[in-house]
Gaussian input, Z-matrix of N, CA and C with variables (Angstrom, degrees):
# hf/3-21g

backbone

0 1
 N
 C     1     B1
 C     2     B2     1     A1
 N     3     B3     2     A2     1     D1
 C     4     B4     3     A3     2     D2
 C     5     B5     4     A4     3     D3
 N     6     B6     5     A5     4     D4
 C     7     B7     6     A6     5     D5
 C     8     B8     7     A7     6     D6
 N     9     B9     8     A8     7     D7
 C    10    B10     9     A9     8     D8
 C    11    B11    10    A10     9     D9
 N    12    B12    11    A11    10    D10
 C    13    B13    12    A12    11    D11
 C    14    B14    13    A13    12    D12
 N    15    B15    14    A14    13    D13
 C    16    B16    15    A15    14    D14
 C    17    B17    16    A16    15    D15
 N    18    B18    17    A17    16    D16
 C    19    B19    18    A18    17    D17
 C    20    B20    19    A19    18    D18
 N    21    B21    20    A20    19    D19
 C    22    B22    21    A21    20    D20
 C    23    B23    22    A22    21    D21
 N    24    B24    23    A23    22    D22
 C    25    B25    24    A24    23    D23
 C    26    B26    25    A25    24    D24
 N    27    B27    26    A26    25    D25
 C    28    B28    27    A27    26    D26
 C    29    B29    28    A28    27    D27
 N    30    B30    29    A29    28    D28
 C    31    B31    30    A30    29    D29
 C    32    B32    31    A31    30    D30
 N    33    B33    32    A32    31    D31
 C    34    B34    33    A33    32    D32
 C    35    B35    34    A34    33    D33
 N    36    B36    35    A35    34    D34
 C    37    B37    36    A36    35    D35
 C    38    B38    37    A37    36    D36
 N    39    B39    38    A38    37    D37
 C    40    B40    39    A39    38    D38
 C    41    B41    40    A40    39    D39
 N    42    B42    41    A41    40    D40
 C    43    B43    42    A42    41    D41
 C    44    B44    43    A43    42    D42
 N    45    B45    44    A44    43    D43
 C    46    B46    45    A45    44    D44
 C    47    B47    46    A46    45    D45
 N    48    B48    47    A47    46    D46
 C    49    B49    48    A48    47    D47
 C    50    B50    49    A49    48    D48
 N    51    B51    50    A50    49    D49
 C    52    B52    51    A51    50    D50
 C    53    B53    52    A52    51    D51
 N    54    B54    53    A53    52    D52
 C    55    B55    54    A54    53    D53
 C    56    B56    55    A55    54    D54
 N    57    B57    56    A56    55    D55
 C    58    B58    57    A57    56    D56
 C    59    B59    58    A58    57    D57
 N    60    B60    59    A59    58    D58
 C    61    B61    60    A60    59    D59
 C    62    B62    61    A61    60    D60
 N    63    B63    62    A62    61    D61
 C    64    B64    63    A63    62    D62
 C    65    B65    64    A64    63    D63
 N    66    B66    65    A65    64    D64
 C    67    B67    66    A66    65    D65
 C    68    B68    67    A67    66    D66
 N    69    B69    68    A68    67    D67
 C    70    B70    69    A69    68    D68
 C    71    B71    70    A70    69    D69
 N    72    B72    71    A71    70    D70
 C    73    B73    72    A72    71    D71
 C    74    B74    73    A73    72    D72
 N    75    B75    74    A74    73    D73
 C    76    B76    75    A75    74    D74
 C    77    B77    76    A76    75    D75
 N    78    B78    77    A77    76    D76
 C    79    B79    78    A78    77    D77
 C    80    B80    79    A79    78    D78
 N    81    B81    80    A80    79    D79
 C    82    B82    81    A81    80    D80
 C    83    B83    82    A82    81    D81
 N    84    B84    83    A83    82    D82
 C    85    B85    84    A84    83    D83
 C    86    B86    85    A85    84    D84
 N    87    B87    86    A86    85    D85
 C    88    B88    87    A87    86    D86
 C    89    B89    88    A88    87    D87
 N    90    B90    89    A89    88    D88
 C    91    B91    90    A90    89    D89
 C    92    B92    91    A91    90    D90
 N    93    B93    92    A92    91    D91
 C    94    B94    93    A93    92    D92
 C    95    B95    94    A94    93    D93
 N    96    B96    95    A95    94    D94
 C    97    B97    96    A96    95    D95
 C    98    B98    97    A97    96    D96
 N    99    B99    98    A98    97    D97
 C   100   B100    99    A99    98    D98
 C   101   B101   100   A100    99    D99
 N   102   B102   101   A101   100   D100
 C   103   B103   102   A102   101   D101
 C   104   B104   103   A103   102   D102
 N   105   B105   104   A104   103   D103
 C   106   B106   105   A105   104   D104
 C   107   B107   106   A106   105   D105
 N   108   B108   107   A107   106   D106
 C   109   B109   108   A108   107   D107
 C   110   B110   109   A109   108   D108
 N   111   B111   110   A110   109   D109
 C   112   B112   111   A111   110   D110
 C   113   B113   112   A112   111   D111
 N   114   B114   113   A113   112   D112
 C   115   B115   114   A114   113   D113
 C   116   B116   115   A115   114   D114
 N   117   B117   116   A116   115   D115
 C   118   B118   117   A117   116   D116
 C   119   B119   118   A118   117   D117
 N   120   B120   119   A119   118   D118
 C   121   B121   120   A120   119   D119
 C   122   B122   121   A121   120   D120
 N   123   B123   122   A122   121   D121
 C   124   B124   123   A123   122   D122
 C   125   B125   124   A124   123   D123
 N   126   B126   125   A125   124   D124
 C   127   B127   126   A126   125   D125
 C   128   B128   127   A127   126   D126
 N   129   B129   128   A128   127   D127
 C   130   B130   129   A129   128   D128
 C   131   B131   130   A130   129   D129
 N   132   B132   131   A131   130   D130
 C   133   B133   132   A132   131   D131
 C   134   B134   133   A133   132   D132
 N   135   B135   134   A134   133   D133
 C   136   B136   135   A135   134   D134
 C   137   B137   136   A136   135   D135
 N   138   B138   137   A137   136   D136
 C   139   B139   138   A138   137   D137
 C   140   B140   139   A139   138   D138
 N   141   B141   140   A140   139   D139
 C   142   B142   141   A141   140   D140
 C   143   B143   142   A142   141   D141
 N   144   B144   143   A143   142   D142
 C   145   B145   144   A144   143   D143
 C   146   B146   145   A145   144   D144
 N   147   B147   146   A146   145   D145
 C   148   B148   147   A147   146   D146
 C   149   B149   148   A148   147   D147
 N   150   B150   149   A149   148   D148
 C   151   B151   150   A150   149   D149
 C   152   B152   151   A151   150   D150
 N   153   B153   152   A152   151   D151
 C   154   B154   153   A153   152   D152
 C   155   B155   154   A154   153   D153
 N   156   B156   155   A155   154   D154
 C   157   B157   156   A156   155   D155
 C   158   B158   157   A157   156   D156
 N   159   B159   158   A158   157   D157
 C   160   B160   159   A159   158   D158
 C   161   B161   160   A160   159   D159
 N   162   B162   161   A161   160   D160
 C   163   B163   162   A162   161   D161
 C   164   B164   163   A163   162   D162
 N   165   B165   164   A164   163   D163
 C   166   B166   165   A165   164   D164
 C   167   B167   166   A166   165   D165
 N   168   B168   167   A167   166   D166
 C   169   B169   168   A168   167   D167
 C   170   B170   169   A169   168   D168
 N   171   B171   170   A170   169   D169
 C   172   B172   171   A171   170   D170
 C   173   B173   172   A172   171   D171
 N   174   B174   173   A173   172   D172
 C   175   B175   174   A174   173   D173
 C   176   B176   175   A175   174   D174
 N   177   B177   176   A176   175   D175
 C   178   B178   177   A177   176   D176
 C   179   B179   178   A178   177   D177
 N   180   B180   179   A179   178   D178
 C   181   B181   180   A180   179   D179
 C   182   B182   181   A181   180   D180
 N   183   B183   182   A182   181   D181
 C   184   B184   183   A183   182   D182
 C   185   B185   184   A184   183   D183
 N   186   B186   185   A185   184   D184
 C   187   B187   186   A186   185   D185
 C   188   B188   187   A187   186   D186
 N   189   B189   188   A188   187   D187
 C   190   B190   189   A189   188   D188
 C   191   B191   190   A190   189   D189
 N   192   B192   191   A191   190   D190
 C   193   B193   192   A192   191   D191
 C   194   B194   193   A193   192   D192
 N   195   B195   194   A194   193   D193
 C   196   B196   195   A195   194   D194
 C   197   B197   196   A196   195   D195
 N   198   B198   197   A197   196   D196
 C   199   B199   198   A198   197   D197
 C   200   B200   199   A199   198   D198
 N   201   B201   200   A200   199   D199
 C   202   B202   201   A201   200   D200
 C   203   B203   202   A202   201   D201
 N   204   B204   203   A203   202   D202
 C   205   B205   204   A204   203   D203
 C   206   B206   205   A205   204   D204
 N   207   B207   206   A206   205   D205
 C   208   B208   207   A207   206   D206
 C   209   B209   208   A208   207   D207
 N   210   B210   209   A209   208   D208
 C   211   B211   210   A210   209   D209
 C   212   B212   211   A211   210   D210
 N   213   B213   212   A212   211   D211
 C   214   B214   213   A213   212   D212
 C   215   B215   214   A214   213   D213
 N   216   B216   215   A215   214   D214
 C   217   B217   216   A216   215   D215
 C   218   B218   217   A217   216   D216
 N   219   B219   218   A218   217   D217
 C   220   B220   219   A219   218   D218
 C   221   B221   220   A220   219   D219
 N   222   B222   221   A221   220   D220
 C   223   B223   222   A222   221   D221
 C   224   B224   223   A223   222   D222
 N   225   B225   224   A224   223   D223
 C   226   B226   225   A225   224   D224
 C   227   B227   226   A226   225   D225
 N   228   B228   227   A227   226   D226
 C   229   B229   228   A228   227   D227
 C   230   B230   229   A229   228   D228
 N   231   B231   230   A230   229   D229
 C   232   B232   231   A231   230   D230
 C   233   B233   232   A232   231   D231
 N   234   B234   233   A233   232   D232
 C   235   B235   234   A234   233   D233
 C   236   B236   235   A235   234   D234
 N   237   B237   236   A236   235   D235
 C   238   B238   237   A237   236   D236
 C   239   B239   238   A238   237   D237
 N   240   B240   239   A239   238   D238
 C   241   B241   240   A240   239   D239
 C   242   B242   241   A241   240   D240
 N   243   B243   242   A242   241   D241
 C   244   B244   243   A243   242   D242
 C   245   B245   244   A244   243   D243
 N   246   B246   245   A245   244   D244
 C   247   B247   246   A246   245   D245
 C   248   B248   247   A247   246   D246
 N   249   B249   248   A248   247   D247
 C   250   B250   249   A249   248   D248
 C   251   B251   250   A250   249   D249
 N   252   B252   251   A251   250   D250
 C   253   B253   252   A252   251   D251
 C   254   B254   253   A253   252   D252
 N   255   B255   254   A254   253   D253
 C   256   B256   255   A255   254   D254
 C   257   B257   256   A256   255   D255
 N   258   B258   257   A257   256   D256
 C   259   B259   258   A258   257   D257
 C   260   B260   259   A259   258   D258
 N   261   B261   260   A260   259   D259
 C   262   B262   261   A261   260   D260
 C   263   B263   262   A262   261   D261
 N   264   B264   263   A263   262   D262
 C   265   B265   264   A264   263   D263
 C   266   B266   265   A265   264   D264
 N   267   B267   266   A266   265   D265
 C   268   B268   267   A267   266   D266
 C   269   B269   268   A268   267   D267
 N   270   B270   269   A269   268   D268
 C   271   B271   270   A270   269   D269
 C   272   B272   271   A271   270   D270
 N   273   B273   272   A272   271   D271
 C   274   B274   273   A273   272   D272
 C   275   B275   274   A274   273   D273
 N   276   B276   275   A275   274   D274
 C   277   B277   276   A276   275   D275
 C   278   B278   277   A277   276   D276
 N   279   B279   278   A278   277   D277
 C   280   B280   279   A279   278   D278
 C   281   B281   280   A280   279   D279
 N   282   B282   281   A281   280   D280
 C   283   B283   282   A282   281   D281
 C   284   B284   283   A283   282   D282
 N   285   B285   284   A284   283   D283
 C   286   B286   285   A285   284   D284
 C   287   B287   286   A286   285   D285
 N   288   B288   287   A287   286   D286
 C   289   B289   288   A288   287   D287
 C   290   B290   289   A289   288   D288
 N   291   B291   290   A290   289   D289
 C   292   B292   291   A291   290   D290
 C   293   B293   292   A292   291   D291
 N   294   B294   293   A293   292   D292
 C   295   B295   294   A294   293   D293
 C   296   B296   295   A295   294   D294
 N   297   B297   296   A296   295   D295
 C   298   B298   297   A297   296   D296
 C   299   B299   298   A298   297   D297
 N   300   B300   299   A299   298   D298
 C   301   B301   300   A300   299   D299
 C   302   B302   301   A301   300   D300
 N   303   B303   302   A302   301   D301
 C   304   B304   303   A303   302   D302
 C   305   B305   304   A304   303   D303
 N   306   B306   305   A305   304   D304
 C   307   B307   306   A306   305   D305
 C   308   B308   307   A307   306   D306
 N   309   B309   308   A308   307   D307
 C   310   B310   309   A309   308   D308
 C   311   B311   310   A310   309   D309
 N   312   B312   311   A311   310   D310
 C   313   B313   312   A312   311   D311
 C   314   B314   313   A313   312   D312
 N   315   B315   314   A314   313   D313
 C   316   B316   315   A315   314   D314
 C   317   B317   316   A316   315   D315
 N   318   B318   317   A317   316   D316
 C   319   B319   318   A318   317   D317
 C   320   B320   319   A319   318   D318

   B1=1.4403
   B2=1.5224
   B3=1.2524
   B4=1.4451
   B5=1.5324
   B6=1.3429
   B7=1.4681
   B8=1.5252
   B9=1.2914
   B10=1.4694
   B11=1.5256
   B12=1.3673
   B13=1.4652
   B14=1.5325
   B15=1.3210
   B16=1.4626
   B17=1.5180
   B18=1.3430
   B19=1.4655
   B20=1.5218
   B21=1.2924
   B22=1.4664
   B23=1.5274
   B24=1.3137
   B25=1.4560
   B26=1.5146
   B27=1.3256
   B28=1.4631
   B29=1.5258
   B30=1.3475
   B31=1.4584
   B32=1.5223
   B33=1.3060
   B34=1.4586
   B35=1.5264
   B36=1.3268
   B37=1.4571
   B38=1.5315
   B39=1.3306
   B40=1.4603
   B41=1.5227
   B42=1.3247
   B43=1.4579
   B44=1.5191
   B45=1.3121
   B46=1.4553
   B47=1.5189
   B48=1.3276
   B49=1.4633
   B50=1.5175
   B51=1.3013
   B52=1.4611
   B53=1.5151
   B54=1.3011
   B55=1.4608
   B56=1.5186
   B57=1.2998
   B58=1.4503
   B59=1.5172
   B60=1.3138
   B61=1.4558
   B62=1.5136
   B63=1.3091
   B64=1.4587
   B65=1.5252
   B66=1.2985
   B67=1.4627
   B68=1.5171
   B69=1.3201
   B70=1.4605
   B71=1.5192
   B72=1.3226
   B73=1.4738
   B74=1.5225
   B75=1.3230
   B76=1.4556
   B77=1.5142
   B78=1.3038
   B79=1.4606
   B80=1.5145
   B81=1.3112
   B82=1.4535
   B83=1.5184
   B84=1.3059
   B85=1.4523
   B86=1.5055
   B87=1.2941
   B88=1.4587
   B89=1.5111
   B90=1.3067
   B91=1.4515
   B92=1.5174
   B93=1.2900
   B94=1.4567
   B95=1.5126
   B96=1.3260
   B97=1.4660
   B98=1.5195
   B99=1.3174
   B100=1.4517
   B101=1.5122
   B102=1.3012
   B103=1.4606
   B104=1.5183
   B105=1.3289
   B106=1.4570
   B107=1.5228
   B108=1.3142
   B109=1.4715
   B110=1.5250
   B111=1.2997
   B112=1.4554
   B113=1.5207
   B114=1.3215
   B115=1.4515
   B116=1.5178
   B117=1.3103
   B118=1.4652
   B119=1.5230
   B120=1.3276
   B121=1.4522
   B122=1.5171
   B123=1.3106
   B124=1.4615
   B125=1.5214
   B126=1.3117
   B127=1.4508
   B128=1.5202
   B129=1.3082
   B130=1.4591
   B131=1.5133
   B132=1.3305
   B133=1.4614
   B134=1.5191
   B135=1.3182
   B136=1.4543
   B137=1.5298
   B138=1.3223
   B139=1.4633
   B140=1.5301
   B141=1.3443
   B142=1.4743
   B143=1.5304
   B144=1.3230
   B145=1.4661
   B146=1.5244
   B147=1.3169
   B148=1.4623
   B149=1.5259
   B150=1.3083
   B151=1.4720
   B152=1.5291
   B153=1.3309
   B154=1.4683
   B155=1.5284
   B156=1.3327
   B157=1.4629
   B158=1.5190
   B159=1.3283
   B160=1.4664
   B161=1.5290
   B162=1.3229
   B163=1.4601
   B164=1.5286
   B165=1.3344
   B166=1.4655
   B167=1.5242
   B168=1.3187
   B169=1.4668
   B170=1.5254
   B171=1.3070
   B172=1.4657
   B173=1.5254
   B174=1.3345
   B175=1.4693
   B176=1.5224
   B177=1.3379
   B178=1.4627
   B179=1.5260
   B180=1.3279
   B181=1.4673
   B182=1.5276
   B183=1.3226
   B184=1.4595
   B185=1.5143
   B186=1.3188
   B187=1.4551
   B188=1.5211
   B189=1.3152
   B190=1.4632
   B191=1.5266
   B192=1.3211
   B193=1.4596
   B194=1.5185
   B195=1.3301
   B196=1.4605
   B197=1.5263
   B198=1.3332
   B199=1.4623
   B200=1.5280
   B201=1.3283
   B202=1.4611
   B203=1.5264
   B204=1.3319
   B205=1.4679
   B206=1.5240
   B207=1.3150
   B208=1.4671
   B209=1.5274
   B210=1.3236
   B211=1.4669
   B212=1.5281
   B213=1.3138
   B214=1.4662
   B215=1.5206
   B216=1.3307
   B217=1.4660
   B218=1.5279
   B219=1.3362
   B220=1.4626
   B221=1.5352
   B222=1.3114
   B223=1.4589
   B224=1.5227
   B225=1.3110
   B226=1.4659
   B227=1.5264
   B228=1.3296
   B229=1.4688
   B230=1.5259
   B231=1.3324
   B232=1.4659
   B233=1.5234
   B234=1.3054
   B235=1.4586
   B236=1.5267
   B237=1.3276
   B238=1.4662
   B239=1.5309
   B240=1.3408
   B241=1.4669
   B242=1.5337
   B243=1.3137
   B244=1.4655
   B245=1.5235
   B246=1.3121
   B247=1.4605
   B248=1.5298
   B249=1.3238
   B250=1.4655
   B251=1.5229
   B252=1.3229
   B253=1.4627
   B254=1.5236
   B255=1.3289
   B256=1.4596
   B257=1.5222
   B258=1.3363
   B259=1.4696
   B260=1.5254
   B261=1.2992
   B262=1.4613
   B263=1.5260
   B264=1.3301
   B265=1.4633
   B266=1.5267
   B267=1.3142
   B268=1.4726
   B269=1.5260
   B270=1.3190
   B271=1.4667
   B272=1.5139
   B273=1.3254
   B274=1.4593
   B275=1.5222
   B276=1.3068
   B277=1.4664
   B278=1.5200
   B279=1.3172
   B280=1.4664
   B281=1.5193
   B282=1.3119
   B283=1.4551
   B284=1.5129
   B285=1.3096
   B286=1.4622
   B287=1.5218
   B288=1.3225
   B289=1.4741
   B290=1.5177
   B291=1.3074
   B292=1.4554
   B293=1.5143
   B294=1.2927
   B295=1.4634
   B296=1.5243
   B297=1.2875
   B298=1.4612
   B299=1.5225
   B300=1.3295
   B301=1.4619
   B302=1.5123
   B303=1.3120
   B304=1.4534
   B305=1.5156
   B306=1.3394
   B307=1.4510
   B308=1.5239
   B309=1.3273
   B310=1.4564
   B311=1.5200
   B312=1.3149
   B313=1.4629
   B314=1.5140
   B315=1.3260
   B316=1.4576
   B317=1.5164
   B318=1.3273
   B319=1.4606
   B320=1.5232
   A1=108.46
   A2=115.82
   A3=124.05
   A4=109.26
   A5=119.73
   A6=121.03
   A7=112.91
   A8=119.10
   A9=120.53
   A10=111.56
   A11=118.43
   A12=121.94
   A13=112.56
   A14=117.23
   A15=121.32
   A16=108.91
   A17=116.31
   A18=120.46
   A19=109.44
   A20=115.77
   A21=119.78
   A22=108.57
   A23=115.88
   A24=120.48
   A25=109.28
   A26=115.15
   A27=119.60
   A28=108.28
   A29=116.35
   A30=121.40
   A31=112.01
   A32=118.31
   A33=121.26
   A34=111.40
   A35=117.66
   A36=120.93
   A37=112.70
   A38=116.95
   A39=120.83
   A40=109.91
   A41=116.09
   A42=121.32
   A43=108.05
   A44=116.75
   A45=121.40
   A46=108.22
   A47=116.49
   A48=121.30
   A49=108.38
   A50=117.17
   A51=120.75
   A52=111.29
   A53=116.39
   A54=120.56
   A55=108.46
   A56=115.19
   A57=120.51
   A58=110.19
   A59=115.23
   A60=121.32
   A61=108.34
   A62=115.27
   A63=117.00
   A64=110.85
   A65=114.86
   A66=118.68
   A67=109.50
   A68=115.23
   A69=120.14
   A70=107.80
   A71=116.61
   A72=118.36
   A73=110.40
   A74=115.02
   A75=119.96
   A76=109.30
   A77=116.14
   A78=120.43
   A79=108.50
   A80=114.38
   A81=118.46
   A82=108.23
   A83=115.30
   A84=118.67
   A85=109.36
   A86=115.66
   A87=119.94
   A88=108.86
   A89=114.69
   A90=119.13
   A91=109.25
   A92=115.42
   A93=120.18
   A94=110.39
   A95=116.68
   A96=119.19
   A97=110.89
   A98=115.14
   A99=119.88
   A100=109.32
   A101=116.68
   A102=121.02
   A103=112.32
   A104=117.86
   A105=120.14
   A106=112.06
   A107=117.24
   A108=124.25
   A109=113.58
   A110=117.86
   A111=119.96
   A112=109.10
   A113=115.61
   A114=122.46
   A115=107.99
   A116=116.46
   A117=121.10
   A118=108.92
   A119=116.50
   A120=122.74
   A121=107.70
   A122=116.63
   A123=120.80
   A124=108.83
   A125=116.04
   A126=122.00
   A127=108.41
   A128=116.39
   A129=120.12
   A130=108.38
   A131=116.00
   A132=121.06
   A133=108.96
   A134=115.57
   A135=119.45
   A136=110.07
   A137=115.06
   A138=120.99
   A139=113.65
   A140=119.55
   A141=117.97
   A142=112.68
   A143=117.99
   A144=120.04
   A145=111.11
   A146=115.96
   A147=119.77
   A148=109.84
   A149=115.74
   A150=120.48
   A151=110.46
   A152=117.11
   A153=121.05
   A154=111.12
   A155=116.80
   A156=120.85
   A157=110.77
   A158=117.08
   A159=120.72
   A160=111.02
   A161=117.50
   A162=120.64
   A163=111.28
   A164=116.75
   A165=120.26
   A166=110.23
   A167=116.95
   A168=120.72
   A169=110.80
   A170=117.12
   A171=120.62
   A172=111.07
   A173=116.86
   A174=120.28
   A175=111.80
   A176=116.84
   A177=120.17
   A178=112.37
   A179=116.96
   A180=122.46
   A181=110.78
   A182=115.36
   A183=122.43
   A184=108.74
   A185=115.41
   A186=119.47
   A187=109.28
   A188=115.98
   A189=120.15
   A190=109.88
   A191=117.15
   A192=120.56
   A193=111.30
   A194=118.05
   A195=119.52
   A196=110.88
   A197=117.85
   A198=120.55
   A199=109.92
   A200=117.02
   A201=120.45
   A202=111.87
   A203=117.52
   A204=119.86
   A205=111.28
   A206=117.29
   A207=120.37
   A208=110.40
   A209=116.73
   A210=120.49
   A211=110.66
   A212=117.27
   A213=121.00
   A214=110.89
   A215=116.94
   A216=120.75
   A217=110.57
   A218=116.61
   A219=120.84
   A220=110.10
   A221=116.54
   A222=121.50
   A223=110.95
   A224=116.44
   A225=119.94
   A226=112.52
   A227=117.67
   A228=121.39
   A229=112.95
   A230=117.72
   A231=119.33
   A232=114.27
   A233=118.36
   A234=120.67
   A235=111.58
   A236=116.68
   A237=120.58
   A238=112.18
   A239=120.88
   A240=118.83
   A241=112.83
   A242=118.26
   A243=121.12
   A244=112.46
   A245=117.37
   A246=121.28
   A247=112.22
   A248=117.42
   A249=121.06
   A250=110.28
   A251=115.89
   A252=120.45
   A253=111.22
   A254=116.17
   A255=121.50
   A256=108.56
   A257=118.05
   A258=119.58
   A259=110.84
   A260=115.79
   A261=120.94
   A262=108.41
   A263=116.44
   A264=120.81
   A265=111.78
   A266=117.06
   A267=119.89
   A268=111.66
   A269=117.93
   A270=121.09
   A271=113.02
   A272=117.95
   A273=120.96
   A274=109.61
   A275=116.10
   A276=122.43
   A277=111.19
   A278=117.93
   A279=120.59
   A280=112.92
   A281=117.86
   A282=119.97
   A283=114.26
   A284=117.35
   A285=120.76
   A286=110.49
   A287=116.72
   A288=119.31
   A289=111.41
   A290=114.91
   A291=121.21
   A292=108.80
   A293=114.73
   A294=118.99
   A295=108.19
   A296=116.14
   A297=120.75
   A298=112.42
   A299=115.78
   A300=121.97
   A301=108.00
   A302=116.47
   A303=121.46
   A304=108.80
   A305=118.64
   A306=118.68
   A307=111.66
   A308=115.14
   A309=119.86
   A310=109.18
   A311=116.37
   A312=119.91
   A313=108.10
   A314=116.12
   A315=119.63
   A316=108.72
   A317=117.38
   A318=120.39
   A319=112.06
   D1=132.84
   D2=-177.92
   D3=-86.22
   D4=135.69
   D5=-179.96
   D6=-57.72
   D7=-23.89
   D8=179.94
   D9=-78.38
   D10=-12.89
   D11=178.78
   D12=-82.80
   D13=-9.11
   D14=-177.10
   D15=-85.11
   D16=134.25
   D17=179.13
   D18=-71.49
   D19=144.40
   D20=177.58
   D21=-84.44
   D22=149.02
   D23=179.03
   D24=-77.94
   D25=126.75
   D26=178.88
   D27=-150.87
   D28=173.24
   D29=179.04
   D30=-63.01
   D31=-20.35
   D32=-178.85
   D33=-67.10
   D34=-21.50
   D35=-179.76
   D36=-81.31
   D37=-16.36
   D38=-177.97
   D39=-86.04
   D40=134.47
   D41=179.34
   D42=-127.00
   D43=130.91
   D44=178.41
   D45=-92.00
   D46=126.41
   D47=179.05
   D48=-109.30
   D49=105.36
   D50=176.19
   D51=57.55
   D52=-140.74
   D53=178.84
   D54=-98.57
   D55=73.16
   D56=-176.70
   D57=-68.17
   D58=142.24
   D59=178.53
   D60=-168.73
   D61=174.73
   D62=179.80
   D63=-66.98
   D64=141.74
   D65=-179.97
   D66=-80.85
   D67=149.99
   D68=176.89
   D69=-97.40
   D70=138.71
   D71=-179.16
   D72=-66.34
   D73=139.30
   D74=178.69
   D75=-81.21
   D76=139.08
   D77=176.16
   D78=-79.12
   D79=142.46
   D80=177.33
   D81=-70.84
   D82=129.81
   D83=177.49
   D84=-93.56
   D85=141.29
   D86=-179.88
   D87=-75.96
   D88=128.08
   D89=176.87
   D90=-77.85
   D91=154.08
   D92=176.91
   D93=-70.09
   D94=174.46
   D95=-179.60
   D96=-64.29
   D97=151.83
   D98=176.82
   D99=-66.05
   D100=162.98
   D101=-176.71
   D102=-56.52
   D103=-35.40
   D104=-178.12
   D105=-97.42
   D106=17.92
   D107=174.59
   D108=61.21
   D109=30.40
   D110=175.90
   D111=-79.16
   D112=156.26
   D113=178.48
   D114=-118.20
   D115=139.41
   D116=179.95
   D117=-84.43
   D118=133.03
   D119=178.34
   D120=-129.45
   D121=132.82
   D122=177.39
   D123=-97.25
   D124=138.73
   D125=179.81
   D126=-130.73
   D127=122.33
   D128=177.50
   D129=-100.63
   D130=122.83
   D131=178.41
   D132=-130.34
   D133=158.59
   D134=-179.80
   D135=-77.03
   D136=166.98
   D137=-175.94
   D138=-59.74
   D139=-44.88
   D140=-179.77
   D141=-60.55
   D142=-40.82
   D143=177.91
   D144=-66.12
   D145=-40.58
   D146=179.19
   D147=-61.89
   D148=-42.35
   D149=179.41
   D150=-62.78
   D151=-45.27
   D152=178.66
   D153=-62.82
   D154=-40.57
   D155=178.23
   D156=-61.42
   D157=-46.97
   D158=-179.50
   D159=-63.35
   D160=-40.85
   D161=178.50
   D162=-65.58
   D163=-44.29
   D164=179.03
   D165=-61.30
   D166=-44.50
   D167=179.29
   D168=-61.76
   D169=-41.68
   D170=179.92
   D171=-65.19
   D172=-43.52
   D173=179.81
   D174=-63.83
   D175=-33.25
   D176=-178.35
   D177=-92.20
   D178=0.56
   D179=-178.42
   D180=56.51
   D181=45.57
   D182=179.38
   D183=-131.49
   D184=165.76
   D185=174.63
   D186=-81.04
   D187=157.56
   D188=177.60
   D189=-61.49
   D190=-35.90
   D191=178.88
   D192=-62.78
   D193=-43.42
   D194=-178.90
   D195=-67.84
   D196=-33.66
   D197=176.57
   D198=-66.19
   D199=-45.00
   D200=178.64
   D201=-63.81
   D202=-40.65
   D203=179.22
   D204=-65.41
   D205=-40.78
   D206=178.26
   D207=-65.23
   D208=-39.98
   D209=178.56
   D210=-66.20
   D211=-40.51
   D212=178.03
   D213=-64.55
   D214=-43.61
   D215=177.64
   D216=-60.68
   D217=-43.77
   D218=178.65
   D219=-60.32
   D220=-45.13
   D221=-179.03
   D222=-63.09
   D223=-47.05
   D224=-178.15
   D225=-69.45
   D226=-34.07
   D227=-177.66
   D228=-81.39
   D229=-36.66
   D230=-170.91
   D231=-113.30
   D232=-35.61
   D233=-174.90
   D234=-86.41
   D235=-50.76
   D236=-176.39
   D237=-59.73
   D238=-47.91
   D239=-179.76
   D240=-59.10
   D241=-34.47
   D242=179.16
   D243=-75.86
   D244=-22.42
   D245=-179.15
   D246=-85.27
   D247=-16.86
   D248=-178.43
   D249=-82.41
   D250=144.04
   D251=176.44
   D252=-69.57
   D253=-37.94
   D254=179.87
   D255=-124.62
   D256=140.45
   D257=178.09
   D258=-64.47
   D259=147.69
   D260=-179.70
   D261=-126.81
   D262=115.28
   D263=-178.66
   D264=-64.44
   D265=-26.08
   D266=-178.83
   D267=-66.39
   D268=-23.47
   D269=179.46
   D270=-91.95
   D271=-7.66
   D272=-177.28
   D273=-83.31
   D274=92.91
   D275=-178.96
   D276=-114.54
   D277=14.03
   D278=-173.50
   D279=-62.81
   D280=-32.97
   D281=-176.80
   D282=-81.26
   D283=-12.07
   D284=-176.38
   D285=-86.02
   D286=142.16
   D287=-179.62
   D288=-66.39
   D289=145.56
   D290=178.04
   D291=-113.70
   D292=175.34
   D293=176.26
   D294=-64.82
   D295=176.58
   D296=-174.88
   D297=-73.89
   D298=62.27
   D299=178.02
   D300=-104.91
   D301=126.03
   D302=177.17
   D303=-82.50
   D304=126.16
   D305=-178.87
   D306=-65.99
   D307=151.23
   D308=177.15
   D309=-73.64
   D310=148.01
   D311=176.11
   D312=-74.85
   D313=134.82
   D314=176.51
   D315=-102.32
   D316=140.42
   D317=-176.52
   D318=-68.97

């Protein structure tokens, strides 16, 4: 390409489109609840725990989410009631159906 073939920059190259101006960032709108009324929860964990979680999920042929949900259910059903000084009926959810989470096998 020859340097003389390049167009020079001038005002003729600028085109005004309507009322051009800087765009304003859109605010994220909150989505409504999911169809099955689940709530999104963020969990920050360190790399070694994340690695162990992924390996455990792979060995059990489950998703990391299902492993975490089963672990949370186990904790809430078996650990928390034993750690409380007085039983609390509000925490007793064992008889209520849960989502399609397969419980972890206990040794």
